[in-house]
C-alpha positions as a Markdown table, in Angstrom:
| # | Residue | x | y | z |
|---|---|---|---|---|
| 1 | Met | 5.5 | 12.1 | 21.0 |
| 2 | Asn | 5.4 | 8.4 | 21.6 |
| 3 | Phe | 6.5 | 6.7 | 18.5 |
| 4 | Glu | 5.8 | 3.3 | 20.3 |
| 5 | Leu | 2.9 | 1.4 | 19.0 |
| 6 | Asn | 0.7 | -0.4 | 21.7 |
| 7 | Glu | 1.4 | -4.0 | 22.5 |
| 8 | Glu | -2.1 | -4.9 | 20.9 |
| 9 | Phe | -1.1 | -3.4 | 17.6 |
| 10 | Arg | 2.7 | -4.8 | 17.8 |
| 11 | Met | 1.2 | -8.5 | 18.1 |
| 12 | Leu | -1.4 | -8.0 | 15.6 |
| 13 | Gln | 1.3 | -7.2 | 12.8 |
| 14 | Asp | 3.7 | -10.4 | 13.7 |
| 15 | Leu | 0.6 | -12.1 | 13.4 |
| 16 | Val | 0.3 | -10.6 | 10.0 |
| 17 | Ala | 3.6 | -11.5 | 9.4 |
| 18 | His | 3.4 | -15.1 | 10.0 |
| 19 | Phe | 0.2 | -15.2 | 8.0 |
| 20 | Val | 2.4 | -14.0 | 5.1 |
| 21 | Lys | 5.1 | -16.1 | 5.5 |
| 22 | Asp | 3.2 | -19.2 | 6.4 |
| 23 | Glu | 0.6 | -18.9 | 3.8 |
| 24 | Leu | 0.8 | -16.1 | 1.0 |
| 25 | Met | 4.8 | -16.6 | 0.4 |
| 26 | Pro | 4.5 | -20.6 | -0.3 |
| 27 | Leu | 2.1 | -19.4 | -3.1 |
| 28 | Glu | 4.4 | -17.2 | -4.8 |
| 29 | Ser | 6.0 | -20.0 | -6.9 |
| 30 | Ala | 3.0 | -21.1 | -8.7 |
| 31 | Leu | 1.6 | -17.4 | -9.3 |
| 32 | Leu | 4.8 | -17.0 | -11.1 |
| 33 | Glu | 4.6 | -19.7 | -13.0 |
| 34 | Gln | 0.8 | -19.0 | -14.0 |
| 35 | Asp | 1.8 | -15.4 | -14.9 |
| 36 | Met | 4.6 | -16.8 | -17.2 |
| 37 | Gln | 1.8 | -19.3 | -18.9 |
| 38 | Gly | -0.4 | -16.0 | -19.8 |
| 39 | Gly | -2.6 | -16.5 | -16.7 |
| 40 | Gly | -2.0 | -13.4 | -15.1 |
| 41 | Gly | -1.0 | -12.9 | -11.5 |
| 42 | Glu | -4.2 | -13.0 | -9.6 |
| 43 | Leu | -5.4 | -16.0 | -7.1 |
| 44 | Ser | -7.9 | -18.5 | -7.9 |
| 45 | Ala | -11.5 | -18.0 | -6.5 |
| 46 | Asp | -10.8 | -21.5 | -4.6 |
| 47 | Ile | -7.3 | -19.9 | -3.1 |
| 48 | Leu | -8.8 | -16.9 | -2.1 |
| 49 | Gln | -11.9 | -19.3 | -0.4 |
| 50 | Thr | -9.4 | -21.3 | 1.5 |
| 51 | Leu | -7.3 | -18.0 | 2.4 |
| 52 | Asn | -10.4 | -16.2 | 3.8 |
| 53 | Gln | -11.2 | -19.2 | 6.1 |
| 54 | Lys | -7.7 | -19.3 | 7.6 |
| 55 | Cys | -8.2 | -15.4 | 8.1 |
| 56 | Arg | -11.6 | -16.4 | 10.1 |
| 57 | Asp | -9.6 | -19.1 | 11.8 |
| 58 | Leu | -7.0 | -16.7 | 13.1 |
| 59 | Gly | -9.2 | -13.5 | 14.2 |
| 60 | Leu | -7.5 | -11.7 | 10.8 |
| 61 | Trp | -11.2 | -10.8 | 9.1 |
| 62 | Gly | -12.9 | -7.6 | 9.1 |
| 63 | Leu | -10.2 | -5.9 | 10.9 |
| 64 | Asp | -11.5 | -2.2 | 10.3 |
| 65 | Val | -15.2 | -3.4 | 10.2 |
| 66 | Pro | -17.2 | -1.6 | 13.4 |
| 67 | Glu | -17.8 | -4.0 | 16.4 |
| 68 | Gln | -21.7 | -3.8 | 15.8 |
| 69 | Phe | -20.8 | -5.6 | 12.5 |
| 70 | Gly | -18.7 | -8.1 | 14.0 |
| 71 | Gly | -15.5 | -6.8 | 13.2 |
| 72 | Ala | -12.3 | -5.3 | 15.0 |
| 73 | Asn | -12.7 | -2.1 | 14.7 |
| 74 | Leu | -9.3 | -1.2 | 14.2 |
| 75 | Pro | -8.0 | 2.1 | 13.7 |
| 76 | Ala | -5.9 | 3.5 | 10.6 |
| 77 | Leu | -2.7 | 3.3 | 12.9 |
| 78 | Ala | -3.1 | -0.2 | 13.4 |
| 79 | Met | -4.0 | -0.8 | 9.3 |
| 80 | Val | -1.0 | 0.5 | 8.5 |
| 81 | Gly | 1.3 | -2.0 | 10.5 |
| 82 | Val | -1.3 | -4.5 | 8.7 |
| 83 | Asn | -0.7 | -3.5 | 5.1 |
| 84 | Glu | 2.9 | -3.2 | 5.6 |
| 85 | Glu | 3.0 | -6.8 | 6.1 |
| 86 | Val | 0.8 | -7.8 | 3.3 |
| 87 | Gly | 2.8 | -5.8 | 0.7 |
| 88 | Arg | 6.0 | -7.7 | 1.4 |
| 89 | Thr | 4.3 | -10.5 | -1.0 |
| 90 | Ala | 4.0 | -10.5 | -4.5 |
| 91 | Val | 0.4 | -12.5 | -4.2 |
| 92 | Pro | -2.3 | -9.9 | -4.1 |
| 93 | Phe | -4.3 | -10.5 | -1.3 |
| 94 | His | -6.7 | -8.3 | 0.9 |
| 95 | Phe | -7.9 | -9.0 | 4.5 |
| 96 | Pro | -11.9 | -9.2 | 3.7 |
| 97 | Pro | -13.5 | -6.7 | 2.9 |
| 98 | Asp | -11.8 | -5.0 | 1.2 |
| 99 | Ser | -11.3 | -1.6 | 3.2 |
| 100 | Pro | -12.0 | 1.7 | 1.0 |
| 101 | Asn | -15.4 | 0.6 | -0.3 |
| 102 | Leu | -16.6 | -0.7 | 3.6 |
| 103 | His | -15.6 | 3.1 | 4.6 |
| 104 | Met | -17.4 | 4.9 | 1.9 |
| 105 | Leu | -20.4 | 2.5 | 2.4 |
| 106 | Leu | -20.4 | 3.5 | 6.3 |
| 107 | Ser | -20.5 | 7.1 | 5.6 |
| 108 | Ser | -23.3 | 6.7 | 3.0 |
| 109 | Val | -25.9 | 4.1 | 3.2 |
| 110 | Asn | -29.5 | 4.6 | 4.3 |
| 111 | Thr | -31.5 | 2.2 | 6.5 |
| 112 | Thr | -32.6 | 0.2 | 3.3 |
| 113 | Gln | -28.7 | -0.1 | 1.9 |
| 114 | His | -27.5 | -0.9 | 5.4 |
| 115 | Glu | -29.3 | -4.1 | 5.5 |
| 116 | Lys | -29.1 | -5.1 | 1.8 |
| 117 | Tyr | -25.4 | -4.1 | 0.9 |
| 118 | Leu | -23.2 | -2.8 | 3.7 |
| 119 | Leu | -24.1 | -5.8 | 6.4 |
| 120 | Pro | -23.4 | -8.8 | 4.2 |
| 121 | Tyr | -20.6 | -6.8 | 2.7 |
| 122 | Ser | -18.9 | -6.5 | 6.0 |
| 123 | Arg | -19.4 | -10.1 | 6.9 |
| 124 | Gly | -17.7 | -11.0 | 3.8 |
| 125 | Glu | -20.8 | -12.2 | 2.1 |
| 126 | Thr | -20.3 | -10.1 | -1.0 |
| 127 | Ile | -17.7 | -8.3 | -3.2 |
| 128 | Ser | -17.8 | -4.9 | -4.4 |
| 129 | Ala | -16.1 | -2.7 | -7.2 |
| 130 | Ile | -16.5 | 0.8 | -7.8 |
| 131 | Gly | -16.3 | 2.8 | -11.2 |
| 132 | Ile | -15.4 | 6.1 | -11.4 |
| 133 | Ser | -12.8 | 6.7 | -14.0 |
| 134 | Glu | -14.2 | 7.0 | -17.7 |
| 135 | Pro | -12.0 | 6.9 | -21.2 |
| 136 | Gly | -12.1 | 10.8 | -21.2 |
| 137 | Ala | -11.5 | 11.5 | -17.3 |
| 138 | Gly | -9.3 | 10.0 | -15.0 |
| 139 | Ala | -7.7 | 12.0 | -12.1 |
| 140 | Asp | -10.3 | 14.8 | -13.0 |
| 141 | Pro | -13.5 | 13.2 | -11.7 |
| 142 | Ala | -15.5 | 16.6 | -12.5 |
| 143 | Ala | -14.7 | 15.9 | -16.1 |
| 144 | Met | -16.9 | 12.8 | -16.1 |
| 145 | Ser | -19.7 | 12.3 | -18.6 |
| 146 | Thr | -21.7 | 9.3 | -17.1 |
| 147 | Leu | -25.2 | 11.1 | -16.8 |
| 148 | Ala | -27.9 | 10.1 | -14.0 |
| 149 | Glu | -31.5 | 11.3 | -14.5 |
| 150 | Leu | -34.2 | 10.7 | -12.8 |
| 151 | His | -37.6 | 9.8 | -14.2 |
| 152 | Gly | -40.3 | 9.6 | -11.5 |
| 153 | Asp | -39.5 | 6.7 | -8.9 |
| 154 | His | -36.4 | 5.8 | -11.1 |
| 155 | Trp | -32.9 | 6.9 | -12.6 |
| 156 | Leu | -31.6 | 6.5 | -16.0 |
| 157 | Leu | -27.6 | 5.8 | -15.9 |
| 158 | Asn | -25.8 | 6.4 | -19.2 |
| 159 | Gly | -22.0 | 6.5 | -20.0 |
| 160 | Arg | -18.8 | 4.6 | -19.6 |
| 161 | Lys | -16.5 | 3.6 | -16.9 |
| 162 | Ile | -13.0 | 2.2 | -17.3 |
| 163 | Trp | -9.9 | 0.4 | -15.1 |
| 164 | Ile | -12.2 | -1.3 | -12.4 |
| 165 | Ser | -10.9 | -3.9 | -10.7 |
| 166 | Lys | -12.9 | -7.2 | -9.7 |
| 167 | Met | -15.8 | -6.5 | -12.0 |
| 168 | Asp | -15.5 | -10.2 | -12.6 |
| 169 | Gln | -16.4 | -11.2 | -8.7 |
| 170 | Ala | -18.2 | -8.0 | -7.7 |
| 171 | Asp | -22.0 | -8.4 | -6.6 |
| 172 | Phe | -22.5 | -5.2 | -6.8 |
| 173 | Thr | -20.8 | -1.9 | -7.9 |
| 174 | Ile | -20.9 | 1.7 | -7.0 |
| 175 | Val | -20.9 | 4.0 | -10.1 |
| 176 | Met | -20.1 | 7.7 | -9.7 |
| 177 | Ala | -22.3 | 9.7 | -12.2 |
| 178 | Lys | -23.2 | 13.4 | -12.9 |
| 179 | Thr | -26.8 | 14.6 | -11.3 |
| 180 | Asp | -26.2 | 18.4 | -12.0 |
| 181 | Thr | -24.1 | 19.0 | -15.0 |
| 182 | Ser | -23.7 | 22.8 | -14.1 |
| 183 | Lys | -22.1 | 21.9 | -10.6 |
| 184 | Gly | -18.8 | 20.2 | -11.4 |
| 185 | Arg | -17.6 | 18.1 | -8.7 |
| 186 | His | -20.4 | 19.5 | -6.5 |
| 187 | Gly | -23.0 | 17.7 | -9.1 |
| 188 | Ile | -21.5 | 14.3 | -8.5 |
| 189 | Ser | -23.9 | 11.7 | -7.0 |
| 190 | Ala | -22.9 | 7.6 | -6.2 |
| 191 | Phe | -25.1 | 4.7 | -7.1 |
| 192 | Leu | -25.2 | 1.0 | -5.9 |
| 193 | Ile | -25.8 | -0.8 | -9.0 |
| 194 | Asp | -26.4 | -5.1 | -8.7 |
| 195 | Arg | -24.7 | -7.5 | -10.9 |
| 196 | Asp | -26.7 | -8.7 | -13.9 |
| 197 | Thr | -28.6 | -5.3 | -13.6 |
| 198 | Pro | -30.1 | -4.8 | -17.1 |
| 199 | Gly | -28.3 | -2.0 | -18.9 |
| 200 | Phe | -25.2 | -2.5 | -17.0 |
| 201 | Ile | -22.7 | -4.1 | -19.6 |
| 202 | Val | -19.3 | -5.6 | -18.9 |
| 203 | Glu | -17.7 | -4.9 | -22.3 |
| 204 | Arg | -14.0 | -5.9 | -21.8 |
| 205 | Lys | -11.6 | -7.2 | -19.8 |
| 206 | Ile | -8.3 | -5.4 | -19.8 |
| 207 | Pro | -4.8 | -6.8 | -18.8 |
| 208 | Met | -2.7 | -4.7 | -17.0 |
| 209 | Ile | 1.2 | -4.8 | -16.1 |
| 210 | Gly | 1.4 | -6.3 | -12.2 |
| 211 | Gly | -0.1 | -9.7 | -13.3 |
| 212 | Thr | -3.6 | -7.9 | -13.1 |
| 213 | Lys | -6.9 | -6.9 | -15.2 |
| 214 | Thr | -9.2 | -4.1 | -14.9 |
| 215 | Tyr | -12.7 | -4.1 | -16.8 |
| 216 | Glu | -14.5 | -1.2 | -19.0 |
| 217 | Ile | -18.5 | -1.1 | -18.8 |
| 218 | Leu | -21.4 | 0.3 | -20.6 |
| 219 | Leu | -24.0 | 1.9 | -18.8 |
| 220 | Asp | -27.3 | 1.9 | -21.6 |
| 221 | Asn | -30.3 | 3.6 | -20.0 |
| 222 | Cys | -29.5 | 1.4 | -16.9 |
| 223 | Arg | -32.5 | 1.9 | -14.8 |
| 224 | Leu | -32.0 | 1.8 | -11.1 |
| 225 | His | -34.9 | 2.5 | -8.5 |
| 226 | Lys | -34.4 | 6.0 | -6.9 |
| 227 | Asp | -33.6 | 4.0 | -3.4 |
| 228 | Gln | -29.9 | 3.2 | -5.1 |
| 229 | Leu | -28.6 | 6.6 | -4.9 |
| 230 | Leu | -26.3 | 6.3 | -2.5 |
| 231 | Gly | -25.8 | 8.6 | 0.4 |
| 232 | Glu | -27.2 | 12.4 | -0.7 |
| 233 | Leu | -27.9 | 13.6 | -4.1 |
| 234 | Asn | -25.1 | 15.9 | -5.8 |
| 235 | Lys | -22.6 | 14.8 | -2.7 |
| 236 | Gly | -21.2 | 11.8 | -3.8 |
| 237 | Phe | -17.8 | 13.7 | -4.2 |
| 238 | Ala | -16.8 | 13.6 | -0.2 |
| 239 | Pro | -17.5 | 10.1 | 0.4 |
| 240 | Met | -15.7 | 9.1 | -2.7 |
| 241 | Gln | -12.7 | 11.3 | -1.9 |
| 242 | Leu | -13.0 | 9.1 | 1.8 |
| 243 | Arg | -12.5 | 6.2 | 0.1 |
| 244 | Leu | -9.6 | 7.0 | -2.2 |
| 245 | Ser | -7.9 | 8.3 | 1.3 |
| 246 | Val | -8.3 | 4.9 | 2.7 |
| 247 | Arg | -6.9 | 3.2 | -0.5 |
| 248 | Arg | -4.0 | 5.8 | -0.9 |
| 249 | Leu | -3.0 | 5.2 | 2.8 |
| 250 | Gln | -3.0 | 1.3 | 2.1 |
| 251 | Met | -0.7 | 2.0 | -0.6 |
| 252 | Ala | 2.0 | 3.5 | 0.6 |
| 253 | Ala | 2.0 | 1.0 | 3.4 |
| 254 | Trp | 2.0 | -1.7 | 0.9 |
| 255 | Cys | 5.1 | 0.1 | -0.4 |
| 256 | Ile | 6.8 | -0.5 | 2.6 |
| 257 | Gly | 6.6 | -3.9 | 2.9 |
| 258 | Lys | 7.5 | -4.2 | -0.6 |
| 259 | Ala | 10.5 | -2.3 | -0.5 |
| 260 | Arg | 12.0 | -4.1 | 2.7 |
| 261 | Arg | 11.1 | -7.5 | 0.7 |
| 262 | Ala | 13.4 | -5.9 | -2.3 |
| 263 | Val | 15.9 | -5.1 | 0.7 |
| 264 | Asp | 16.0 | -8.4 | 1.9 |
| 265 | Met | 16.6 | -9.8 | -1.5 |
| 266 | Met | 19.1 | -7.2 | -2.4 |
| 267 | Val | 21.0 | -8.0 | 1.0 |
| 268 | Glu | 21.1 | -11.7 | 0.5 |
| 269 | His | 22.4 | -11.4 | -2.7 |
| 270 | Ala | 25.2 | -8.9 | -1.8 |
| 271 | Arg | 26.2 | -11.1 | 0.3 |
| 272 | Gln | 26.2 | -13.9 | -1.7 |
| 273 | Arg | 27.7 | -13.1 | -5.0 |
| 274 | Val | 31.4 | -12.3 | -5.7 |
| 275 | Thr | 32.7 | -10.0 | -8.7 |
| 276 | Phe | 36.3 | -9.1 | -9.5 |
| 277 | Gly | 37.2 | -11.0 | -6.4 |
| 278 | Gln | 35.1 | -9.0 | -4.1 |
| 279 | Pro | 31.5 | -9.7 | -2.5 |
| 280 | Leu | 28.6 | -6.8 | -4.0 |
| 281 | Ser | 28.2 | -6.1 | -0.3 |
| 282 | Glu | 31.8 | -4.1 | -0.5 |
| 283 | Arg | 30.5 | -2.3 | -3.6 |
| 284 | Gln | 29.9 | 1.4 | -2.6 |
| 285 | Ser | 27.0 | 1.9 | -5.0 |
| 286 | Val | 25.3 | -1.4 | -3.6 |
| 287 | Gln | 25.9 | -0.3 | 0.1 |
| 288 | Trp | 24.3 | 3.2 | -0.7 |
| 289 | Trp | 21.3 | 1.5 | -2.2 |
| 290 | Ile | 20.9 | 0.1 | 0.6 |
| 291 | Ala | 21.4 | 2.8 | 2.7 |
| 292 | Asp | 19.2 | 4.8 | 1.0 |
| 293 | Ala | 16.3 | 2.4 | 0.9 |
| 294 | Glu | 16.4 | 2.0 | 4.5 |
| 295 | Thr | 16.2 | 5.8 | 5.4 |
| 296 | Arg | 13.3 | 6.3 | 2.6 |
| 297 | Ile | 11.6 | 3.0 | 4.4 |
| 298 | His | 11.5 | 4.4 | 7.4 |
| 299 | Ala | 10.7 | 8.3 | 6.5 |
| 300 | Cys | 7.5 | 6.2 | 4.7 |
| 301 | Arg | 6.7 | 4.5 | 7.8 |
| 302 | Leu | 6.8 | 7.7 | 10.1 |
| 303 | Met | 4.5 | 9.4 | 7.2 |
| 304 | Cys | 2.0 | 6.6 | 7.1 |
| 305 | Gln | 1.7 | 6.7 | 10.7 |
| 306 | Gln | 1.4 | 10.3 | 11.3 |
| 307 | Ala | -1.2 | 10.4 | 8.8 |
| 308 | Ala | -3.0 | 7.3 | 10.0 |
| 309 | Trp | -3.4 | 8.9 | 13.4 |
| 310 | Lys | -4.6 | 12.4 | 12.0 |
| 311 | Leu | -7.3 | 10.4 | 10.0 |
| 312 | Asp | -8.1 | 8.4 | 13.2 |
| 313 | Gln | -8.3 | 12.0 | 15.5 |
| 314 | Gly | -10.8 | 13.0 | 12.3 |
| 315 | Gln | -8.7 | 15.6 | 11.4 |
| 316 | Asp | -8.1 | 16.8 | 7.5 |
| 317 | Val | -5.5 | 14.6 | 6.4 |
| 318 | Arg | -5.6 | 14.8 | 2.5 |
| 319 | Thr | -2.6 | 16.6 | 2.0 |
| 320 | Glu | -0.7 | 14.4 | 4.4 |
| 321 | Ile | -1.9 | 11.0 | 2.5 |
| 322 | Ser | -1.1 | 12.7 | -1.1 |
| 323 | Met | 2.1 | 13.2 | 0.3 |
| 324 | Ala | 2.3 | 9.5 | 1.4 |
| 325 | Lys | 1.1 | 7.9 | -1.8 |
| 326 | Val | 3.7 | 10.0 | -3.6 |
| 327 | Phe | 6.8 | 9.1 | -1.5 |
| 328 | Gly | 5.9 | 5.7 | -0.9 |
| 329 | Thr | 5.1 | 4.7 | -4.7 |
| 330 | Glu | 7.9 | 6.4 | -6.0 |
| 331 | Met | 10.6 | 5.1 | -3.6 |
| 332 | Ala | 9.3 | 1.6 | -3.5 |
| 333 | His | 9.7 | 1.7 | -7.4 |
| 334 | Glu | 13.0 | 3.2 | -7.2 |
| 335 | Val | 14.3 | 0.3 | -4.4 |
| 336 | Ile | 12.9 | -2.5 | -6.3 |
| 337 | Asp | 14.5 | -1.2 | -9.3 |
| 338 | His | 18.0 | -1.3 | -7.5 |
| 339 | Ala | 17.3 | -4.7 | -6.6 |
| 340 | Met | 16.6 | -5.8 | -9.8 |
| 341 | Gln | 19.9 | -4.2 | -10.8 |
| 342 | Cys | 21.9 | -5.7 | -8.2 |
| 343 | Leu | 20.8 | -9.2 | -8.9 |
| 344 | Gly | 21.5 | -8.6 | -12.3 |
| 345 | Ala | 20.2 | -10.7 | -15.1 |
| 346 | Leu | 18.3 | -12.8 | -12.4 |
| 347 | Gly | 16.5 | -9.7 | -11.4 |
| 348 | Met | 15.3 | -9.6 | -14.8 |
| 349 | Thr | 13.5 | -13.4 | -14.7 |
| 350 | Lys | 10.1 | -13.8 | -14.6 |
| 351 | Glu | 11.0 | -16.6 | -12.2 |
| 352 | Met | 12.0 | -13.9 | -9.8 |
| 353 | Pro | 8.8 | -12.2 | -7.6 |
| 354 | Leu | 10.8 | -8.7 | -8.2 |
| 355 | Gln | 9.3 | -8.1 | -11.7 |
| 356 | Leu | 5.8 | -8.7 | -10.7 |
| 357 | Met | 6.2 | -6.4 | -7.5 |
| 358 | Ala | 7.5 | -3.6 | -9.8 |
| 359 | Gly | 4.5 | -3.9 | -12.2 |
| 360 | Gln | 2.2 | -3.8 | -9.1 |
| 361 | Val | 4.0 | -0.6 | -7.8 |
| 362 | Arg | 4.3 | 1.1 | -11.0 |
| 363 | Thr | 0.2 | 0.7 | -11.6 |
| 364 | Met | 0.1 | 2.2 | -8.1 |
| 365 | Arg | 1.5 | 5.6 | -9.5 |
| 366 | Ile | -1.5 | 5.7 | -11.3 |
| 367 | Tyr | -4.0 | 4.3 | -9.8 |
| 368 | Asp | -6.4 | 6.6 | -7.0 |
| 369 | Gly | -4.6 | 9.5 | -8.5 |
| 370 | Pro | -1.1 | 9.8 | -10.4 |
| 371 | Ser | 1.5 | 11.5 | -9.0 |
| 372 | Glu | 1.3 | 14.6 | -10.9 |
| 373 | Val | -1.7 | 15.5 | -9.6 |
| 374 | His | -1.3 | 14.6 | -6.0 |
| 375 | Arg | 2.2 | 17.1 | -6.6 |
| 376 | Trp | -0.6 | 19.7 | -8.2 |
| 377 | Val | -2.6 | 19.0 | -5.0 |
| 378 | Ile | 0.0 | 19.3 | -2.5 |
| 379 | Ala | 1.4 | 22.7 | -4.0 |
| 380 | Arg | -2.0 | 24.3 | -4.7 |
| 381 | Asn | -2.8 | 24.0 | -1.2 |
| 382 | Arg | 0.5 | 25.2 | 0.3 |
| 383 | Leu | 0.4 | 28.2 | -2.1 |
| 384 | Ser | -3.3 | 29.1 | -0.7 |
| 385 | Gln | -2.3 | 29.4 | 2.7 |
């Protein structure tokens, strides 16, 4: 097997690395100060607009958007390198448009939705969100109770959704709902709901660790035209799983970058810090933290690249992506924790990006399926063979 990325992908990763170093990392100090003052760890609309324009200028826009929509149509394998570099900073930034919802729309939209939702989203003119989890149903989508009922030419949606990102910015939201209560996950459908639709109520903002926030929404007789059904009736589960697979692979790649950054900080500190007459770099415990981190980062990168390659070949890659998400998030969590331990009290300060990165990685062990559920899926698949 050839494990070398082609020159085009390597050049792209180098370009992204320079973008992260020159444009994103300089924003960390102000972001950490903002978080210390209670303002969270998210970028303002003005800063996002500036960064997005720089992305356009550099050609870092629509990286995995199909060429017919003006994108670069990069394969998942190339996006692993892109997301690894983006993960090296505590600044939360995604190259627009955000990939997971893009791929769900690509797989599901009809002609009308193609013009109204997909094209503006692929051009970066709109922002989307997705509502899957509920207060009583998270990792098990089949347990959701949000119900969509067809009345003539309209759907009426009733229920609640929670842990939704970007609700304060989203122009439209993809909402999953039961359309046949007798079919479990095979009775779930997806709907497109525009901002300010009557009965679509944003009830509260929920501050999360890692400097982010999510939202809870109420659907109170939310009335939608039948054309706002996304994809086929009762067949929303598969496109939703595609969307989740894209995000899970993204997360694993981000974790490679975050672990690399933590190792860089640990190595720099260990070389300079002297205790009891010796630099920390001479301590076996620190050496083993670094050795284990380098080994696990290498393993995670290979896992992500192999999963991405299979995804590009159109193969079933759900098991491999579950493996990569579990391994990557838990690897980065431990590596960052060791870096914080190595830095001592300095690693405990909110002036350092480690604490923000630790919070970000900790949420990833829950988002898009907790580690325990992914382990269960991996084992179930193996036991059924």
